[in-house]
Residue frames as qw, qx, qy, qz and C-alpha x, y, z in Angstrom:
[[0.487, -0.352, 0.671, -0.435, -349.70, 98.46, -53.71],
 [0.884, 0.186, -0.139, -0.406, -350.98, 95.76, -56.08],
 [0.617, 0.379, -0.673, 0.148, -347.74, 93.75, -55.99],
 [0.089, -0.297, 0.723, -0.617, -347.73, 93.81, -52.20],
 [0.733, -0.011, 0.242, -0.635, -351.32, 92.60, -52.14],
 [0.837, 0.278, -0.431, -0.191, -350.42, 89.66, -54.37],
 [0.396, 0.339, -0.757, 0.393, -347.60, 88.63, -52.04],
 [0.319, -0.198, 0.579, -0.724, -349.68, 89.13, -48.89],
 [0.806, 0.067, 0.033, -0.587, -352.71, 87.28, -50.22],
 [0.780, 0.281, -0.557, -0.047, -350.65, 84.32, -51.43],
 [0.217, 0.309, -0.763, 0.525, -348.80, 84.07, -48.10],
 [0.478, -0.119, 0.461, -0.738, -351.98, 84.28, -46.05],
 [0.862, 0.143, -0.221, -0.433, -353.65, 81.65, -48.22],
 [0.653, 0.308, -0.670, 0.172, -350.64, 79.41, -47.63],
 [0.256, 0.181, -0.720, 0.619, -350.25, 80.00, -43.88],
 [0.303, 0.004, 0.478, -0.824, -353.65, 81.02, -42.52],
 [0.694, 0.161, -0.061, -0.700, -356.33, 79.60, -44.77],
 [0.610, 0.184, -0.760, -0.129, -355.05, 76.04, -45.12],
 [0.836, -0.472, -0.150, -0.237, -356.10, 73.41, -42.62],
 [0.883, -0.202, -0.193, 0.376, -353.71, 72.67, -39.79],
 [0.351, -0.876, 0.145, 0.298, -350.80, 74.49, -38.20],
 [0.777, 0.585, 0.007, 0.234, -348.39, 75.39, -41.02],
 [0.316, 0.736, -0.321, 0.505, -345.79, 77.60, -39.35],
 [0.778, -0.483, -0.281, 0.286, -343.50, 77.07, -36.37],
 [0.221, 0.838, -0.176, 0.466, -341.93, 80.45, -35.56],
 [0.363, -0.679, 0.506, -0.390, -341.06, 79.33, -32.00],
 [0.455, 0.212, -0.861, 0.085, -339.34, 76.21, -30.70],
 [0.622, -0.288, 0.352, -0.638, -342.04, 74.55, -28.57],
 [0.486, -0.094, 0.862, -0.108, -342.94, 70.95, -27.73],
 [0.686, 0.529, 0.403, -0.297, -345.63, 70.96, -30.39],
 [0.500, 0.791, -0.293, -0.197, -343.30, 72.12, -33.17],
 [0.169, -0.574, 0.801, 0.012, -340.45, 69.92, -31.98],
 [0.579, 0.033, 0.801, -0.146, -342.63, 66.83, -32.46],
 [0.657, 0.612, -0.029, -0.439, -343.54, 67.57, -36.08],
 [0.895, 0.051, 0.389, 0.210, -342.38, 64.82, -38.44],
 [0.597, 0.326, 0.285, 0.675, -341.13, 67.16, -41.18],
 [0.079, -0.925, -0.144, 0.344, -340.06, 70.78, -40.92],
 [0.657, 0.429, 0.188, 0.591, -338.23, 73.01, -43.41],
 [0.299, -0.556, -0.088, 0.770, -336.22, 76.18, -42.97],
 [0.335, 0.794, 0.084, -0.501, -336.52, 79.24, -45.24],
 [0.116, 0.571, -0.677, -0.450, -334.03, 77.68, -47.67],
 [0.865, 0.134, -0.222, -0.430, -336.28, 74.61, -48.11],
 [0.371, 0.348, -0.833, 0.219, -333.79, 72.45, -46.23],
 [0.754, -0.435, -0.455, -0.189, -335.29, 69.78, -43.99],
 [0.244, -0.738, 0.416, -0.472, -334.58, 70.55, -40.34],
 [0.642, 0.021, -0.727, 0.244, -332.65, 68.08, -38.19],
 [0.513, -0.754, -0.121, -0.392, -334.43, 68.48, -34.88],
 [0.858, -0.349, -0.161, 0.340, -331.69, 66.69, -32.93],
 [0.531, 0.223, -0.027, 0.817, -329.16, 69.30, -34.10],
 [0.168, -0.681, -0.146, -0.697, -331.56, 72.11, -33.19],
 [0.733, -0.648, -0.176, -0.107, -332.07, 70.78, -29.66],
 [0.806, -0.149, -0.105, 0.563, -328.32, 70.33, -29.21],
 [0.316, 0.458, 0.044, 0.830, -327.67, 73.91, -30.35],
 [0.369, -0.670, -0.059, -0.641, -330.09, 75.16, -27.68],
 [0.051, 0.327, -0.793, 0.512, -328.70, 72.90, -24.98],
 [0.724, -0.087, 0.237, -0.642, -331.97, 70.97, -24.71],
 [0.287, -0.225, 0.931, 0.026, -332.06, 67.18, -24.32],
 [0.142, 0.335, 0.910, 0.198, -335.54, 66.43, -25.65],
 [0.155, -0.475, -0.439, -0.747, -338.78, 67.94, -26.90],
 [0.527, -0.636, -0.563, 0.011, -340.32, 67.41, -23.46],
 [0.487, -0.363, -0.244, 0.756, -337.90, 69.94, -21.98],
 [0.072, 0.217, 0.269, 0.935, -339.39, 72.71, -24.15],
 [0.320, 0.181, 0.388, -0.845, -342.42, 74.81, -23.31],
 [0.179, 0.402, 0.880, 0.178, -345.79, 73.30, -24.22],
 [0.187, 0.392, 0.079, -0.897, -347.81, 75.91, -26.12],
 [0.347, 0.405, 0.829, 0.169, -350.86, 74.45, -27.87],
 [0.065, 0.437, 0.455, 0.773, -352.99, 76.43, -30.30],
 [0.312, -0.707, -0.236, -0.589, -354.74, 79.43, -28.65],
 [0.682, -0.340, -0.527, 0.377, -353.00, 78.66, -25.34],
 [0.284, -0.030, -0.218, 0.933, -352.20, 82.35, -24.77],
 [0.077, 0.718, 0.630, -0.287, -355.86, 83.40, -25.16],
 [0.257, 0.936, 0.188, 0.151, -356.40, 87.05, -26.07],
 [0.698, -0.154, 0.016, 0.699, -353.05, 88.78, -26.69],
 [0.091, 0.990, 0.027, -0.104, -351.98, 92.42, -26.58],
 [0.750, 0.152, 0.059, 0.641, -348.77, 93.15, -28.49],
 [0.154, -0.965, -0.115, 0.176, -347.33, 96.42, -27.15],
 [0.670, 0.369, 0.016, 0.644, -344.66, 98.26, -29.12],
 [0.411, -0.457, -0.248, 0.749, -342.89, 101.47, -28.00],
 [0.247, 0.422, 0.409, 0.770, -344.32, 103.82, -30.67],
 [0.025, 0.075, 0.259, -0.963, -345.60, 107.31, -29.87],
 [0.433, -0.270, -0.540, -0.669, -349.03, 106.32, -31.22],
 [0.429, -0.352, -0.780, 0.289, -349.66, 104.93, -27.72],
 [0.128, -0.255, -0.350, 0.892, -350.09, 108.53, -26.56],
 [0.200, -0.221, -0.459, -0.837, -353.04, 109.27, -28.85],
 [0.693, -0.425, -0.221, -0.539, -355.61, 107.54, -26.68],
 [0.237, -0.457, 0.756, -0.404, -355.06, 106.19, -23.14],
 [0.852, 0.016, -0.371, -0.370, -355.65, 102.45, -23.55],
 [0.059, 0.452, -0.818, 0.352, -353.60, 101.13, -20.61],
 [0.592, -0.054, 0.605, -0.530, -356.60, 99.49, -18.93],
 [0.841, 0.391, -0.068, -0.368, -357.67, 97.93, -22.21],
 [0.474, 0.540, -0.692, 0.070, -354.19, 96.45, -22.69],
 [0.139, -0.327, 0.820, -0.449, -354.18, 94.96, -19.19],
 [0.761, 0.064, 0.299, -0.571, -357.55, 93.25, -19.76],
 [0.723, 0.397, -0.517, -0.228, -355.97, 90.80, -22.22],
 [0.963, -0.271, -0.011, 0.013, -355.09, 87.28, -21.08],
 [0.791, -0.117, 0.142, 0.584, -351.52, 87.77, -22.32],
 [0.129, 0.982, -0.059, -0.129, -349.62, 91.05, -22.68],
 [0.838, 0.070, 0.176, 0.512, -346.50, 90.79, -24.84],
 [0.045, -0.956, 0.073, 0.282, -344.09, 93.73, -24.79],
 [0.767, 0.537, -0.052, 0.346, -341.48, 94.44, -27.43],
 [0.458, 0.416, -0.365, 0.696, -338.20, 95.01, -25.63],
 [0.438, -0.505, -0.538, 0.514, -337.85, 96.84, -22.33],
 [0.047, 0.532, 0.150, 0.832, -339.53, 100.24, -22.18],
 [0.006, -0.035, 0.589, -0.808, -340.55, 102.23, -19.07],
 [0.286, -0.527, -0.756, -0.263, -344.00, 101.60, -17.60],
 [0.322, -0.610, -0.476, 0.545, -343.94, 103.69, -14.42],
 [0.014, -0.513, 0.010, 0.858, -345.37, 107.11, -15.17],
 [0.272, 0.217, -0.569, -0.745, -346.90, 105.84, -18.42],
 [0.186, 0.139, 0.964, -0.131, -349.37, 103.18, -17.25],
 [0.456, 0.533, 0.318, -0.638, -352.37, 105.19, -18.49],
 [0.543, 0.620, -0.346, -0.449, -351.09, 104.52, -22.01],
 [0.333, 0.439, -0.832, -0.068, -349.00, 101.35, -21.65],
 [0.889, -0.321, -0.222, -0.238, -350.75, 99.40, -18.93],
 [0.280, -0.700, 0.623, -0.209, -348.65, 97.56, -16.35],
 [0.915, -0.057, 0.378, -0.126, -349.35, 93.88, -16.99],
 [0.313, 0.651, -0.651, -0.233, -346.49, 91.97, -18.61],
 [0.956, -0.055, 0.245, -0.153, -346.87, 88.28, -19.42],
 [0.853, 0.119, 0.271, 0.431, -344.04, 88.08, -21.94],
 [0.024, -0.854, 0.254, 0.454, -341.17, 90.16, -23.26],
 [0.844, 0.487, 0.077, 0.211, -339.63, 89.85, -26.70],
 [0.594, -0.567, 0.186, 0.540, -335.91, 90.25, -26.17],
 [0.509, 0.857, -0.004, 0.079, -334.13, 92.73, -28.42],
 [0.796, -0.107, 0.025, 0.596, -330.43, 92.45, -29.05],
 [0.122, -0.881, 0.047, 0.454, -328.40, 95.64, -28.74],
 [0.756, 0.423, 0.310, 0.392, -327.28, 96.38, -32.29],
 [0.006, 0.992, -0.104, -0.074, -325.73, 99.77, -31.56],
 [0.834, 0.347, -0.145, 0.405, -322.24, 99.88, -33.07],
 [0.157, 0.673, -0.329, 0.644, -320.85, 102.84, -31.15],
 [0.461, -0.092, -0.755, 0.456, -319.71, 101.92, -27.64],
 [0.086, 0.027, 0.375, -0.923, -321.26, 105.00, -25.98],
 [0.592, -0.034, -0.239, -0.769, -324.63, 104.48, -27.68],
 [0.655, -0.056, -0.750, -0.068, -324.52, 100.78, -26.79],
 [0.285, -0.095, -0.699, 0.649, -323.93, 101.50, -23.10],
 [0.280, 0.018, 0.157, -0.947, -326.66, 104.15, -23.06],
 [0.664, -0.065, -0.468, -0.579, -329.21, 101.78, -24.59],
 [0.589, -0.105, -0.781, 0.179, -328.36, 98.98, -22.15],
 [0.091, -0.053, -0.548, 0.830, -328.66, 101.36, -19.21],
 [0.469, -0.013, -0.056, -0.881, -332.10, 102.49, -20.39],
 [0.717, -0.067, -0.596, -0.355, -333.32, 98.93, -20.92],
 [0.459, -0.064, -0.771, 0.436, -332.00, 97.75, -17.56],
 [0.128, 0.032, 0.392, -0.911, -333.74, 100.63, -15.81],
 [0.604, 0.000, -0.236, -0.761, -337.00, 99.95, -17.66],
 [0.601, -0.019, -0.794, -0.087, -336.83, 96.21, -16.89],
 [0.090, -0.015, -0.725, 0.682, -337.31, 97.07, -13.20],
 [0.484, 0.051, 0.096, -0.868, -340.90, 98.04, -14.01],
 [0.663, 0.065, -0.622, -0.410, -341.73, 94.51, -15.14],
 [0.387, -0.234, 0.749, -0.485, -343.47, 92.21, -12.67],
 [0.737, 0.161, 0.529, -0.389, -345.11, 88.81, -13.01],
 [0.473, 0.553, -0.527, -0.439, -343.50, 87.90, -16.31],
 [0.891, -0.052, 0.422, -0.158, -343.93, 84.28, -17.45],
 [0.840, 0.328, 0.318, 0.292, -342.25, 84.06, -20.88],
 [0.085, -0.760, 0.327, 0.555, -339.36, 85.52, -22.79],
 [0.817, 0.509, 0.266, 0.049, -339.27, 85.17, -26.56],
 [0.572, 0.763, -0.134, 0.271, -336.20, 85.39, -28.76],
 [0.732, -0.024, -0.256, 0.631, -332.75, 86.57, -27.75],
 [0.215, -0.974, -0.077, 0.002, -332.01, 89.41, -25.38],
 [0.445, 0.717, -0.384, 0.375, -328.67, 91.20, -25.15],
 [0.168, 0.325, -0.747, 0.554, -328.30, 90.33, -21.46],
 [0.387, -0.421, -0.808, 0.144, -329.97, 88.85, -18.38],
 [0.185, -0.602, -0.072, -0.773, -332.43, 91.23, -16.71],
 [0.168, -0.297, 0.626, -0.701, -333.24, 91.84, -13.06],
 [0.758, -0.072, 0.136, -0.634, -336.71, 90.22, -13.18],
 [0.806, 0.224, -0.536, -0.115, -335.15, 86.93, -14.35],
 [0.253, 0.288, -0.769, 0.512, -333.53, 86.58, -10.92],
 [0.307, -0.004, 0.605, -0.734, -336.85, 86.75, -9.05],
 [0.766, 0.267, 0.116, -0.573, -339.27, 85.15, -11.54],
 [0.582, -0.047, 0.785, 0.206, -339.33, 81.68, -13.07],
 [0.426, 0.624, -0.187, -0.628, -339.23, 82.71, -16.71],
 [0.794, 0.199, 0.562, 0.119, -339.89, 80.22, -19.51],
 [0.043, -0.571, 0.455, 0.682, -337.68, 80.88, -22.54],
 [0.741, 0.506, 0.428, -0.109, -339.17, 80.44, -26.01],
 [0.365, -0.371, 0.508, 0.686, -336.43, 80.32, -28.69],
 [0.521, 0.570, -0.191, -0.606, -337.01, 81.44, -32.27],
 [0.679, 0.008, 0.723, 0.125, -337.40, 78.59, -34.76],
 [0.306, 0.621, -0.257, -0.675, -338.78, 79.93, -38.07],
 [0.124, -0.102, 0.931, 0.329, -339.72, 76.67, -39.76],
 [0.647, 0.174, -0.061, -0.740, -342.69, 75.45, -41.80],
 [0.757, 0.019, 0.633, -0.160, -344.39, 72.09, -42.41],
 [0.758, 0.563, 0.309, 0.116, -344.24, 72.54, -46.16],
 [0.572, -0.050, 0.238, 0.783, -341.36, 73.63, -48.37],
 [0.104, 0.663, 0.072, -0.738, -341.53, 77.35, -49.28],
 [0.594, 0.519, 0.563, 0.246, -342.89, 78.03, -52.77],
 [0.233, -0.172, 0.247, 0.925, -341.99, 80.59, -55.42],
 [0.299, 0.744, 0.529, -0.277, -344.66, 83.08, -56.50],
 [0.320, 0.156, 0.402, 0.843, -344.64, 84.92, -59.84],
 [0.126, 0.639, 0.426, -0.628, -346.51, 88.22, -59.49],
 [0.536, 0.742, 0.393, -0.083, -348.19, 90.16, -62.30],
 [0.183, 0.914, -0.291, -0.213, -345.08, 92.14, -63.29],
 [0.826, 0.413, -0.379, 0.065, -343.14, 88.91, -63.87],
 [0.003, 0.616, -0.664, 0.424, -340.99, 89.11, -60.73],
 [0.785, -0.180, -0.591, -0.037, -340.56, 85.98, -58.64],
 [0.221, -0.579, 0.497, -0.607, -340.63, 85.94, -54.85],
 [0.382, -0.051, -0.905, 0.181, -340.49, 83.20, -52.25],
 [0.545, -0.436, 0.066, -0.713, -343.48, 82.78, -49.92],
 [0.807, -0.159, -0.565, -0.063, -344.32, 80.37, -47.13],
 [0.615, -0.341, -0.459, 0.543, -342.69, 81.85, -44.02],
 [0.183, -0.927, -0.189, 0.268, -342.49, 85.09, -42.06],
 [0.425, -0.500, 0.377, 0.654, -338.94, 85.69, -43.32],
 [0.334, 0.260, 0.675, 0.604, -340.03, 85.23, -46.92],
 [0.045, 0.835, 0.544, 0.067, -343.03, 87.52, -46.44],
 [0.186, -0.910, -0.028, 0.370, -341.17, 90.57, -45.15],
 [0.414, -0.352, 0.528, 0.653, -338.23, 90.06, -47.53],
 [0.307, 0.411, 0.717, 0.472, -340.58, 89.76, -50.53],
 [0.003, 0.907, 0.416, -0.060, -342.67, 92.77, -49.52],
 [0.281, -0.796, 0.182, 0.505, -339.60, 94.95, -49.05],
 [0.435, -0.137, 0.651, 0.607, -338.12, 93.64, -52.30],
 [0.244, 0.541, 0.704, 0.390, -341.26, 94.35, -54.32],
 [0.078, -0.885, -0.431, -0.160, -342.33, 97.64, -52.77],
 [0.339, -0.885, 0.072, 0.310, -339.29, 99.62, -51.65],
 [0.649, 0.644, -0.182, 0.363, -336.19, 101.13, -53.17],
 [0.674, -0.121, -0.352, 0.638, -332.87, 101.61, -51.36],
 [0.230, -0.925, -0.212, 0.217, -332.82, 104.60, -49.01],
 [0.103, -0.850, 0.311, 0.412, -330.67, 107.41, -50.41],
 [0.670, 0.612, -0.342, -0.246, -330.16, 105.18, -53.43],
 [0.459, 0.467, -0.740, 0.152, -327.81, 102.74, -51.70],
 [0.232, -0.251, 0.774, -0.534, -329.08, 101.61, -48.27],
 [0.389, -0.158, -0.854, -0.307, -330.96, 98.33, -48.51],
 [0.510, -0.348, 0.168, -0.768, -334.26, 98.37, -46.64],
 [0.407, -0.051, -0.907, 0.094, -335.39, 95.73, -44.17],
 [0.527, -0.617, -0.498, -0.304, -338.16, 95.03, -41.66],
 [0.243, -0.612, 0.442, -0.609, -338.32, 96.31, -38.10],
 [0.099, 0.084, -0.944, 0.302, -338.14, 93.84, -35.21],
 [0.416, 0.192, 0.509, -0.729, -341.69, 94.77, -34.17],
 [0.661, 0.348, -0.265, -0.610, -343.13, 93.99, -37.59],
 [0.469, 0.254, -0.842, -0.075, -341.46, 90.59, -37.76],
 [0.024, -0.011, 0.865, -0.501, -342.59, 89.68, -34.24],
 [0.560, 0.233, 0.259, -0.752, -346.22, 90.61, -34.96],
 [0.684, 0.325, -0.487, -0.435, -346.22, 88.37, -38.04],
 [0.306, 0.199, -0.913, 0.183, -344.65, 85.51, -36.09],
 [0.257, 0.087, 0.699, -0.662, -347.29, 85.83, -33.38],
 [0.633, 0.295, -0.017, -0.716, -350.12, 86.03, -35.93],
 [0.706, 0.316, -0.560, -0.296, -349.02, 82.93, -37.85],
 [0.075, 0.297, -0.890, 0.339, -348.12, 80.96, -34.70],
 [0.598, -0.363, -0.587, -0.407, -351.77, 80.30, -33.76],
 [0.373, -0.091, -0.712, 0.587, -350.91, 80.84, -30.08],
 [0.134, 0.193, 0.346, -0.908, -353.47, 83.64, -29.60],
 [0.241, 0.567, 0.788, -0.001, -357.23, 83.54, -30.04],
 [0.180, 0.946, 0.242, 0.121, -357.13, 87.30, -30.64],
 [0.609, -0.105, -0.016, 0.786, -354.28, 89.76, -31.24],
 [0.044, 0.977, 0.210, 0.023, -354.54, 93.51, -30.58],
 [0.673, 0.164, -0.023, 0.721, -351.52, 95.55, -31.66],
 [0.183, -0.968, -0.151, 0.083, -350.62, 98.79, -29.88],
 [0.377, -0.801, 0.289, 0.364, -347.70, 101.18, -30.27],
 [0.615, 0.104, 0.531, 0.573, -346.73, 100.50, -33.88],
 [0.096, 0.737, 0.082, -0.664, -346.48, 104.04, -35.25],
 [0.693, 0.544, 0.442, 0.170, -347.38, 104.42, -38.93],
 [0.306, 0.942, -0.004, 0.135, -345.61, 107.76, -39.50],
 [0.724, 0.271, -0.327, 0.543, -342.13, 106.76, -38.24],
 [0.286, -0.840, 0.103, -0.449, -342.65, 108.82, -35.09],
 [0.127, 0.524, -0.722, 0.433, -340.61, 108.42, -31.92],
 [0.371, -0.202, -0.870, 0.253, -341.05, 106.33, -28.79],
 [0.364, -0.775, -0.443, -0.264, -343.87, 107.22, -26.40],
 [0.604, -0.718, -0.102, 0.331, -341.24, 108.11, -23.79],
 [0.395, -0.450, 0.340, 0.725, -338.83, 109.76, -26.26],
 [0.543, 0.736, 0.343, -0.213, -340.66, 111.62, -29.01],
 [0.143, 0.843, -0.390, -0.341, -337.42, 112.87, -30.57],
 [0.564, -0.203, 0.769, 0.221, -336.32, 109.34, -31.45],
 [0.534, 0.555, -0.299, -0.564, -336.08, 108.86, -35.21],
 [0.924, 0.078, 0.373, -0.042, -336.58, 105.49, -36.91],
 [0.430, -0.356, 0.618, 0.553, -333.65, 104.23, -38.98],
 [0.448, 0.532, -0.225, -0.683, -334.02, 105.10, -42.68],
 [0.181, 0.222, -0.905, -0.314, -333.52, 101.49, -43.74],
 [0.187, 0.347, 0.878, -0.272, -336.98, 100.64, -42.33],
 [0.201, -0.229, -0.437, -0.847, -340.31, 101.47, -44.00],
 [0.176, 0.207, 0.732, -0.625, -342.95, 102.06, -41.35],
 [0.524, 0.306, -0.079, -0.791, -345.43, 103.09, -44.07],
 [0.547, 0.187, -0.749, -0.324, -345.12, 99.70, -45.81],
 [0.200, -0.032, -0.918, 0.342, -345.36, 97.78, -42.56],
 [0.305, 0.244, 0.468, -0.792, -348.40, 99.75, -41.38],
 [0.582, 0.273, -0.321, -0.695, -350.14, 99.27, -44.73],
 [0.486, 0.122, -0.852, -0.151, -349.54, 95.50, -44.74],
 [0.038, -0.118, -0.844, 0.522, -350.77, 95.04, -41.15],
 [0.423, 0.310, 0.273, -0.806, -353.93, 96.99, -41.90],
 [0.554, 0.243, -0.584, -0.541, -354.44, 94.97, -45.10],
 [0.317, -0.012, -0.939, 0.133, -354.30, 91.79, -43.03],
 [0.138, 0.220, 0.642, -0.722, -356.68, 93.28, -40.48],
 [0.490, 0.306, -0.038, -0.816, -359.24, 94.42, -43.08],
 [0.661, 0.270, -0.526, -0.462, -359.26, 91.28, -45.19],
 [0.691, 0.027, -0.720, 0.059, -358.26, 88.47, -42.84],
 [0.141, -0.464, 0.493, -0.723, -358.83, 89.85, -39.33],
 [0.763, -0.213, 0.277, -0.544, -361.33, 87.13, -38.45],
 [0.851, 0.270, -0.442, -0.084, -359.41, 84.15, -39.83],
 [0.733, 0.025, -0.579, 0.356, -358.07, 81.66, -37.25],
 [0.392, -0.472, -0.449, 0.650, -357.45, 84.46, -34.71],
 [0.108, 0.943, 0.305, 0.077, -359.00, 87.94, -34.60],
 [0.603, -0.037, 0.046, 0.796, -356.48, 90.63, -35.47],
 [0.029, 0.947, 0.294, 0.122, -356.73, 94.38, -34.84],
 [0.540, 0.112, -0.108, 0.827, -354.20, 97.21, -35.11],
 [0.197, -0.881, -0.389, 0.186, -354.95, 100.21, -32.88],
 [0.469, 0.338, 0.054, 0.814, -353.70, 103.65, -33.96]]
């Protein structure tokens, strides 16, 4: 794990321990007004082009989300680890409850809670038509359990029922930084880029995993990436993570579900716990519940 620690520590020093807000994972008024921003390829961002691509006329039309504006945050994933201890009430006590995708709440509130402030949209990546339709049907049914939602992050595969009855503020992904990403040489001589969420998970997977079955390239889960984006965004004064299963187990509502072999839940769990143990009190408190 030593190579992973080098990458994690260097990234956290760059993004969490330096003064000021270094990362803009979401397109908000605050990030839109930054004088210089760079993408993961170290190319300076043309904010006018970004706004045009999103159909937005000006920075003022975006959501205003200052530092710590979401207060205490609960990030709720769909993992079966939610069933270990009923923490539904604890989840609902947070100022902001952010749910990954659309998963059923009715019948599970003892473990999931019912409060939903924000949903992170998940695109339907199923390639087979039957599986694609089945997933959409499940997500549409689960979306009926969501009430009082205020925000939607990222891109969803379709418009949901609650968006017709609630005024939802959309927060697009942005993934930029104030400083150009830097290259890190770790102790074995390998070089990796650091300085953004995308660089962090790509470097960790590159340094610490081998292709599944010898040929399938490994990559991060959506949940892992979204937790890192939230952590480095500075939007929460505290982040508690629930439902990120360390042993690749199923969903809380579908225990037979098997995680894709191109993910490494062990690596992701280890890195989140490393951040919690060593940097959990920096800028925003961070805790992963298992």
